[in-house]
Steps between C-alpha positions, in 0.01 A plus 500: 500500500776747595707430187194529278395827661845657486538391138165651405571822690845523343352442155240772561760750620728424203209559262422830672867603484493425127201733459220243488229660711245234408670218690318387814556240768199271454561206732291492818717530811433523872658706773803712425522368144144622439604840640805509274291397199254780577780754539664401170171512310403832663839649410461389138147644487623831642796516262273421207257771606784750541638421154154544345461834679839612371406396146173693515667805652774484239240494223322798659827692525577421135156625394539816707844562350358466148217741586748750645714468188198560277406804711853636475499450123165677476624786717813528287291517180267762647799702622654489152166604346469784752855617426429495128178695552686750719763548228225564245335749737833677556561522124149635442549753782826616343329538163216693662746726684686568176171575325393740780839670486477538122146637530611746766787620281271535202253697714776737615620552148148566378437755775 
């Protein structure tokens, strides 16, 4: 019984160490071996749950990063458009100022 239990527990722990979070101790035990079986299976369940949570959180972070990137790209485009519009407004204002100046000079000469 002891050899069989220690072999099964060792096998379970080796599987967990190798990344297999599906491996469980299935044999029915009594006493301290039952406690150890429960602890091993509970640890695997908790590790598996933690890994799933990390995977979901990682996916959420990736999605948020893509959304932030899209927002930054959109902001950059709008900033470029605004700068272009501002340049056009400045050019139009300069043309208007030159036209007003020319009109003022023509008015002085006509007077």
